[in-house]
Backbone as a printed PyTorch tensor [residue, N CA C, xyz], in Angstrom:
tensor([[[ 99.2400,  83.8280,  51.7170],
         [100.1550,  84.6970,  52.4460],
         [101.5860,  84.2420,  52.1610]],

        [[102.4370,  85.1990,  51.9130],
         [103.8400,  84.8710,  51.7080],
         [104.6110,  85.3080,  52.9500]],

        [[104.8010,  84.3770,  53.8560],
         [105.4230,  84.7040,  55.1370],
         [106.9180,  84.9300,  54.9830]],

        [[107.4080,  85.9140,  55.7220],
         [108.8370,  86.1590,  55.7700],
         [109.2240,  86.4470,  57.2150]],

        [[110.2490,  85.7590,  57.7100],
         [110.7220,  86.0100,  59.0720],
         [111.2690,  87.4280,  59.1770]],

        [[111.2440,  87.9800,  60.4000],
         [111.8670,  89.2860,  60.6040],
         [113.3650,  89.2210,  60.2890]],

        [[113.9620,  90.3680,  60.0490],
         [115.4030,  90.4440,  59.8010],
         [116.1770,  90.0040,  61.0380]],

        [[117.4460,  89.6940,  60.8540],
         [118.2970,  89.3170,  61.9890],
         [118.3460,  90.4530,  63.0130]],

        [[118.3720,  91.7080,  62.5350],
         [118.3850,  92.8550,  63.4590],
         [117.1180,  92.8890,  64.3030]],

        [[115.9730,  92.6290,  63.6710],
         [114.7000,  92.6150,  64.3960],
         [114.6730,  91.4470,  65.3850]],

        [[115.1820,  90.2970,  64.9830],
         [115.2380,  89.1450,  65.8900],
         [116.1250,  89.4660,  67.0860]],

        [[117.2520,  90.1210,  66.8350],
         [118.1380,  90.5290,  67.9260],
         [117.3930,  91.4390,  68.9080]],

        [[116.6510,  92.4050,  68.3830],
         [115.8740,  93.3230,  69.2200],
         [114.8210,  92.5630,  70.0260]],

        [[114.1290,  91.6300,  69.3750],
         [113.1250,  90.8130,  70.0710],
         [113.7730,  90.0760,  71.2420]],

        [[114.9140,  89.4410,  70.9890],
         [115.5920,  88.6780,  72.0500],
         [116.1190,  89.5890,  73.1500]],

        [[116.5760,  90.7820,  72.7940],
         [117.0490,  91.7450,  73.8100],
         [115.9210,  92.1770,  74.7380]],

        [[114.7070,  92.2140,  74.2060],
         [113.5600,  92.6770,  74.9860],
         [112.8020,  91.5300,  75.6560]],

        [[113.3540,  90.3310,  75.5990],
         [112.6830,  89.1450,  76.1380],
         [113.3080,  88.7130,  77.4500]],

        [[112.4360,  88.3970,  78.4040],
         [112.9420,  87.7610,  79.6190],
         [112.2290,  86.4370,  79.8800]],

        [[110.9400,  86.3300,  79.5060],
         [110.1620,  85.1300,  79.8000],
         [109.7880,  84.4040,  78.5070]],

        [[110.1900,  83.1210,  78.4350],
         [109.8980,  82.2840,  77.2740],
         [109.1000,  81.0680,  77.7430]],

        [[107.8520,  80.9630,  77.2690],
         [107.0540,  79.7650,  77.5340],
         [107.3840,  78.7640,  76.4310]],

        [[107.7450,  77.5500,  76.8240],
         [108.1430,  76.5310,  75.8550],
         [107.0730,  75.4430,  75.7940]],

        [[106.2880,  75.4660,  74.7030],
         [105.2090,  74.5060,  74.5180],
         [105.7930,  73.2340,  73.9120]],

        [[105.5630,  72.1240,  74.6140],
         [106.1070,  70.8450,  74.1560],
         [107.4740,  70.5610,  74.7430]],

        [[107.8270,  71.2640,  75.8190],
         [109.1160,  71.0360,  76.4770],
         [109.1080,  69.6590,  77.1400]],

        [[110.0650,  68.8440,  76.7620],
         [110.1610,  67.4870,  77.2930],
         [110.9840,  67.4810,  78.5880]],

        [[110.6220,  66.5760,  79.4850],
         [111.4200,  66.4130,  80.7050],
         [112.5950,  65.4580,  80.4790]],

        [[112.7200,  64.9370,  79.2610],
         [113.8170,  64.0330,  78.9210],
         [115.0250,  64.8340,  78.4260]],

        [[116.1640,  64.7420,  79.1240],
         [117.3400,  65.5350,  78.7640],
         [117.8950,  65.2710,  77.3580]],

        [[117.5660,  64.1200,  76.7290],
         [118.0990,  63.8910,  75.3830],
         [117.1910,  64.4310,  74.2820]],

        [[116.0760,  65.0400,  74.6300],
         [115.1860,  65.6280,  73.6190],
         [115.6550,  67.0440,  73.2710]],

        [[115.5040,  67.4070,  72.0140],
         [115.9420,  68.7110,  71.5350],
         [115.2870,  69.8430,  72.3230]],

        [[114.0000,  69.7250,  72.5870],
         [113.3040,  70.7900,  73.3230],
         [113.9590,  71.0340,  74.6770]],

        [[114.3590,  69.9750,  75.3450],
         [114.9980,  70.0930,  76.6610],
         [116.3650,  70.7760,  76.5370]],

        [[117.1500,  70.3350,  75.5560],
         [118.4950,  70.8970,  75.3710],
         [118.4340,  72.3810,  75.0130]],

        [[117.5210,  72.7440,  74.1260],
         [117.3860,  74.1470,  73.7140],
         [116.9250,  75.0020,  74.8890]],

        [[115.8970,  74.5500,  75.6110],
         [115.3840,  75.3230,  76.7490],
         [116.4330,  75.4510,  77.8470]],

        [[117.1720,  74.3990,  78.0970],
         [118.2260,  74.4330,  79.1110],
         [119.3090,  75.4420,  78.7230]],

        [[119.6820,  75.4690,  77.4590],
         [120.6900,  76.4230,  76.9750],
         [120.1760,  77.8580,  77.1080]],

        [[118.9140,  78.0740,  76.7860],
         [118.3350,  79.4160,  76.9030],
         [118.2590,  79.8390,  78.3670]],

        [[117.9240,  78.9010,  79.2380],
         [117.8800,  79.1790,  80.6710],
         [119.2780,  79.5720,  81.1620]],

        [[120.3050,  78.8660,  80.7060],
         [121.6850,  79.1540,  81.0940],
         [122.1280,  80.5340,  80.6000]],

        [[121.4940,  81.0140,  79.5360],
         [121.8150,  82.3360,  78.9970],
         [120.9930,  83.4430,  79.6480]],

        [[120.2260,  83.0960,  80.6770],
         [119.5430,  84.1100,  81.4690],
         [118.0660,  84.2980,  81.2080]],

        [[117.4980,  83.5250,  80.2960],
         [116.0640,  83.6390,  80.0420],
         [115.2940,  82.8420,  81.0890]],

        [[114.1360,  83.3330,  81.4880],
         [113.2370,  82.5830,  82.3610],
         [112.4240,  81.6570,  81.4740]],

        [[112.5260,  80.3660,  81.7090],
         [111.8150,  79.3610,  80.9240],
         [110.5910,  78.8920,  81.7070]],

        [[109.4390,  78.9090,  81.0480],
         [108.2150,  78.3680,  81.6420],
         [107.7990,  77.1630,  80.8040]],

        [[107.9240,  75.9620,  81.3670],
         [107.5470,  74.7520,  80.6230],
         [106.0330,  74.6250,  80.4540]],

        [[105.6020,  74.2240,  79.2620],
         [104.1970,  73.9420,  79.0040],
         [104.1220,  72.5070,  78.4890]],

        [[103.6490,  71.6310,  79.3830],
         [103.5560,  70.2050,  79.0850],
         [102.5590,  69.6050,  80.0770]],

        [[101.4090,  69.1210,  79.5950],
         [100.3900,  68.6040,  80.5150],
         [100.7940,  67.3200,  81.2340]],

        [[101.9050,  66.7070,  80.8340],
         [102.3150,  65.4310,  81.4290],
         [103.4470,  65.5490,  82.4340]],

        [[103.8090,  66.7720,  82.8160],
         [104.9060,  66.9480,  83.7710],
         [104.5190,  67.9850,  84.8180]],

        [[105.1040,  67.8650,  85.9910],
         [104.8590,  68.8180,  87.0830],
         [105.9410,  69.8920,  87.1220]],

        [[107.1830,  69.4720,  86.8040],
         [108.3140,  70.4000,  86.8640],
         [109.3640,  69.9710,  85.8460]],

        [[109.9200,  70.9630,  85.1370],
         [111.0130,  70.7130,  84.1960],
         [112.0170,  71.8440,  84.3580]],

        [[113.2840,  71.5110,  84.3850],
         [114.3740,  72.4910,  84.5260],
         [114.2070,  73.3650,  85.7730]],

        [[113.6380,  72.7660,  86.8300],
         [113.4780,  73.4920,  88.0830],
         [112.3310,  74.4890,  88.0810]],

        [[111.5190,  74.4830,  87.0320],
         [110.3870,  75.4150,  86.9150],
         [109.0740,  74.6440,  86.9280]],

        [[108.0450,  75.2430,  87.5230],
         [106.7140,  74.6550,  87.5060],
         [106.2510,  74.5250,  86.0650]],

        [[105.6740,  73.3800,  85.7540],
         [105.1880,  73.0860,  84.4170],
         [103.6740,  73.3240,  84.3830]],

        [[103.1960,  73.9310,  83.3040],
         [101.7680,  74.2150,  83.1550],
         [101.1850,  73.4010,  82.0050]],

        [[ 99.9080,  72.9790,  82.1510],
         [ 99.2910,  72.1630,  81.1090],
         [ 99.0290,  72.9240,  79.8010]],

        [[ 98.8190,  74.2410,  79.8880],
         [ 98.5830,  75.0360,  78.6840],
         [ 99.0560,  76.4670,  78.9210]],

        [[ 99.1450,  77.2230,  77.8540],
         [ 99.5320,  78.6350,  77.9830],
         [ 98.5520,  79.4010,  78.8620]],

        [[ 97.2740,  79.0280,  78.7950],
         [ 96.2350,  79.7390,  79.5460],
         [ 96.3910,  79.5670,  81.0550]],

        [[ 97.1630,  78.5750,  81.4880],
         [ 97.3530,  78.3250,  82.9170],
         [ 98.5290,  79.1060,  83.5110]],

        [[ 99.3300,  79.7420,  82.6890],
         [100.5060,  80.4710,  83.1700],
         [100.0450,  81.7580,  83.8500]],

        [[100.4490,  81.9680,  85.1310],
         [ 99.9290,  83.1020,  85.8960],
         [100.7250,  84.4050,  85.7460]],

        [[101.5610,  84.5110,  84.7410],
         [102.3620,  85.7260,  84.5690],
         [102.5200,  86.0270,  83.0850]],

        [[102.9190,  87.2600,  82.7550],
         [103.0930,  87.6190,  81.3440],
         [104.2220,  86.8280,  80.6740]],

        [[104.0290,  86.5430,  79.3890],
         [104.9870,  85.7830,  78.5980],
         [105.4140,  86.6500,  77.4140]],

        [[106.7200,  86.7070,  77.1690],
         [107.2170,  87.4690,  76.0260],
         [107.1460,  86.6300,  74.7460]],

        [[107.7700,  85.4560,  74.7790],
         [107.8220,  84.5850,  73.6070],
         [107.1750,  83.2420,  73.9310]],

        [[106.3310,  82.7710,  73.0100],
         [105.8230,  81.4060,  73.0660],
         [106.6520,  80.6270,  72.0500]],

        [[107.5150,  79.7530,  72.5540],
         [108.4180,  78.9550,  71.7270],
         [107.8020,  77.5590,  71.5850]],

        [[107.5760,  77.1270,  70.3400],
         [106.7800,  75.9160,  70.1000],
         [107.6190,  74.7620,  69.5610]],

        [[107.5400,  73.6410,  70.2730],
         [108.1280,  72.3600,  69.8600],
         [107.0010,  71.3550,  69.6530]],

        [[106.1340,  71.6150,  68.6900],
         [105.0390,  70.6970,  68.3500],
         [104.9820,  70.6130,  66.8320]],

        [[104.3270,  69.5900,  66.3220],
         [104.2120,  69.4420,  64.8650],
         [103.4250,  70.6170,  64.2700]],

        [[103.7540,  70.9380,  63.0370],
         [103.1370,  72.0800,  62.3480],
         [101.6140,  72.0620,  62.4210]],

        [[101.0260,  70.8830,  62.2450],
         [ 99.5590,  70.8030,  62.2420],
         [ 98.9470,  70.9940,  63.6290]],

        [[ 99.7580,  71.0310,  64.6700],
         [ 99.2560,  71.2380,  66.0370],
         [ 99.4230,  72.6790,  66.5140]],

        [[ 99.8890,  73.5550,  65.6580],
         [100.2650,  74.9110,  66.0810],
         [ 99.0860,  75.8720,  66.2340]],

        [[ 98.0540,  75.7570,  65.4080],
         [ 96.9820,  76.7540,  65.4350],
         [ 96.3470,  76.9430,  66.8170]],

        [[ 95.9610,  75.8850,  67.5390],
         [ 95.3960,  76.1080,  68.8820],
         [ 96.3970,  76.7740,  69.8390]],

        [[ 97.6760,  76.4950,  69.6490],
         [ 98.7110,  77.1290,  70.4800],
         [ 98.7760,  78.6160,  70.1470]],

        [[ 98.7100,  78.9370,  68.8590],
         [ 98.6990,  80.3420,  68.4310],
         [ 97.4890,  81.0750,  69.0020]],

        [[ 96.3410,  80.4120,  68.9990],
         [ 95.1290,  81.0190,  69.5650],
         [ 95.3250,  81.3410,  71.0480]],

        [[ 95.9500,  80.4190,  71.7770],
         [ 96.2250,  80.6660,  73.1960],
         [ 97.2670,  81.7740,  73.3710]],

        [[ 98.2650,  81.8060,  72.4960],
         [ 99.2870,  82.8520,  72.5610],
         [ 98.6450,  84.2280,  72.4020]],

        [[ 97.6770,  84.3270,  71.4930],
         [ 96.9430,  85.5860,  71.3120],
         [ 96.1640,  85.9160,  72.5860]],

        [[ 95.4880,  84.9150,  73.1570],
         [ 94.6880,  85.1250,  74.3710],
         [ 95.5200,  85.6350,  75.5360]],

        [[ 96.7370,  85.1290,  75.6940],
         [ 97.5540,  85.5620,  76.8310],
         [ 98.3660,  86.8170,  76.4940]],

        [[ 98.1810,  87.3270,  75.2760],
         [ 98.8580,  88.5490,  74.8380],
         [100.3840,  88.4230,  74.8330]],

        [[100.8600,  87.2560,  74.3950],
         [102.3040,  87.0920,  74.2090],
         [102.7500,  88.0530,  73.1040]],

        [[104.0080,  88.4070,  73.1150],
         [104.5180,  89.3450,  72.1060],
         [104.9660,  88.6340,  70.8290]],

        [[105.4080,  87.3770,  70.9850],
         [106.0120,  86.6710,  69.8500],
         [105.5820,  85.2050,  69.8550]],

        [[105.2620,  84.6930,  68.6670],
         [105.0810,  83.2560,  68.4700],
         [106.3110,  82.7850,  67.7120]],

        [[107.0610,  81.8580,  68.3130],
         [108.3080,  81.3650,  67.7170],
         [108.1590,  79.8730,  67.4670]],

        [[108.1700,  79.4870,  66.1920],
         [108.0760,  78.0760,  65.8300],
         [109.4750,  77.5680,  65.5180]],

        [[109.8650,  76.5170,  66.2040],
         [111.2130,  75.9730,  66.0750],
         [111.4950,  75.4660,  64.6610]],

        [[112.7310,  75.1330,  64.4270],
         [113.1780,  74.6570,  63.1250],
         [112.3080,  73.4980,  62.6380]],

        [[111.8740,  73.5900,  61.3890],
         [111.0390,  72.5470,  60.8020],
         [109.5540,  72.7380,  61.0320]],

        [[109.1620,  73.7490,  61.8040],
         [107.7480,  73.9750,  62.1090],
         [107.2690,  75.2230,  61.3670]],

        [[106.2490,  75.0220,  60.5380],
         [105.6920,  76.1210,  59.7410],
         [104.1740,  75.9950,  59.7540]],

        [[103.4850,  77.0980,  60.0650],
         [102.0340,  77.1080,  59.9990],
         [101.6000,  78.5300,  59.6340]],

        [[101.3030,  78.7220,  58.3610],
         [100.9610,  80.0590,  57.8490],
         [ 99.6730,  80.5980,  58.4700]],

        [[ 98.6890,  79.7310,  58.7100],
         [ 97.4340,  80.1750,  59.3210],
         [ 97.6830,  80.7180,  60.7280]],

        [[ 98.5170,  80.0300,  61.4960],
         [ 98.8630,  80.4930,  62.8450],
         [ 99.6240,  81.8160,  62.7760]],

        [[100.5220,  81.9230,  61.8090],
         [101.2950,  83.1570,  61.6440],
         [100.3750,  84.3260,  61.3300]],

        [[ 99.4320,  84.1070,  60.4190],
         [ 98.4910,  85.1600,  60.0390],
         [ 97.6500,  85.5890,  61.2380]],

        [[ 97.1560,  84.6240,  62.0090],
         [ 96.3580,  84.9250,  63.1960],
         [ 97.1510,  85.8010,  64.1690]],

        [[ 98.3670,  85.3940,  64.4610],
         [ 99.1760,  86.1360,  65.4340],
         [ 99.5390,  87.5250,  64.9090]],

        [[ 99.9410,  87.6070,  63.6500],
         [100.3020,  88.9060,  63.0810],
         [ 99.1020,  89.8450,  63.0580]],

        [[ 97.9250,  89.3260,  62.7570],
         [ 96.7310,  90.1780,  62.7280],
         [ 96.3350,  90.6380,  64.1310]],

        [[ 96.9260,  90.0220,  65.1540],
         [ 96.6990,  90.4390,  66.5470],
         [ 97.9150,  91.1710,  67.1140]],

        [[ 98.7760,  91.6730,  66.2250],
         [ 99.8830,  92.5240,  66.6450],
         [101.1150,  91.8100,  67.1610]],

        [[101.1760,  90.4960,  66.9640],
         [102.3270,  89.7330,  67.4460],
         [103.3750,  89.5800,  66.3510]],

        [[104.6190,  89.4600,  66.7550],
         [105.6900,  89.0760,  65.8390],
         [105.6330,  87.5600,  65.6900]],

        [[106.0470,  87.0560,  64.5360],
         [106.0670,  85.6180,  64.3000],
         [107.4000,  85.2480,  63.6620]],

        [[107.9940,  84.1850,  64.1930],
         [109.2200,  83.6270,  63.6280],
         [108.9510,  82.1380,  63.4430]],

        [[109.2100,  81.6440,  62.2280],
         [108.9490,  80.2300,  61.9410],
         [110.2030,  79.5650,  61.3890]],

        [[110.2890,  78.2520,  61.6540],
         [111.3420,  77.4270,  61.0800],
         [112.7400,  77.9390,  61.4410]],

        [[112.8840,  78.4180,  62.6700],
         [114.1760,  78.8990,  63.1650],
         [114.3620,  78.4010,  64.6020]],

        [[115.5870,  78.0510,  64.9510],
         [115.8940,  77.6190,  66.3180],
         [116.2300,  78.8410,  67.1680]],

        [[115.5000,  79.0270,  68.2500],
         [115.7100,  80.1870,  69.1180],
         [117.1140,  80.1850,  69.7260]],

        [[117.6290,  79.0060,  70.0410],
         [118.9760,  78.9080,  70.6240],
         [120.0290,  79.3790,  69.6240]],

        [[119.9070,  78.9570,  68.3800],
         [120.8490,  79.3570,  67.3340],
         [120.7460,  80.8560,  67.0860]],

        [[119.5230,  81.3660,  66.9620],
         [119.3340,  82.7990,  66.7110],
         [119.8840,  83.6370,  67.8580]],

        [[119.6800,  83.1800,  69.0880],
         [120.2090,  83.9150,  70.2430],
         [121.7340,  83.9320,  70.2190]],

        [[122.3410,  82.7880,  69.8890],
         [123.8040,  82.7070,  69.8500],
         [124.3800,  83.5680,  68.7280]],

        [[123.6910,  83.6120,  67.5920],
         [124.1780,  84.3780,  66.4460],
         [123.9970,  85.8730,  66.6540]],

        [[122.8180,  86.2730,  67.1450],
         [122.5250,  87.7030,  67.2510],
         [123.0080,  88.3110,  68.5530]],

        [[123.1850,  87.4900,  69.5940],
         [123.5790,  88.0040,  70.9090],
         [124.6790,  87.1370,  71.5130]],

        [[125.8390,  87.0730,  70.8740],
         [126.8820,  86.1380,  71.2960],
         [127.4120,  86.3590,  72.7190]],

        [[127.2640,  87.5440,  73.2740],
         [127.8400,  87.8220,  74.6020],
         [126.8450,  87.7670,  75.7370]],

        [[125.6130,  87.3490,  75.4710],
         [124.6130,  87.2540,  76.5450],
         [125.0100,  86.1440,  77.5070]],

        [[124.8370,  86.4260,  78.7880],
         [125.1150,  85.3700,  79.7770],
         [124.0900,  85.3760,  80.8820]]])
């Protein structure tokens, strides 16, 4: 499979239609990239749902051990895990009927992308959601 991310216009549309972002691998440590990115997205008006089996609460939100434990619909599953750990997360994203699987910068998993796309999901890989939001939607607050 030759994966290609959606166009910037499509990414802008995805972000415009997003309110809930589940962040898999969100750290409770403020100096970790996952924490900084999620905090910035929260400040821009997105609802962040932390997914981390080792925490009870992050950024003032209840933390869930897995995507399957989240009791509400999720628009984007944003992943901060190593590439080789993505497939089970993608499988859960399909199960909860998320609209988008977003793999952060440096994370690529073609098998996970194929699975999600074959189930009607959009997939973005190797891109930072915070950067894309700032570039495509500079006036969001």
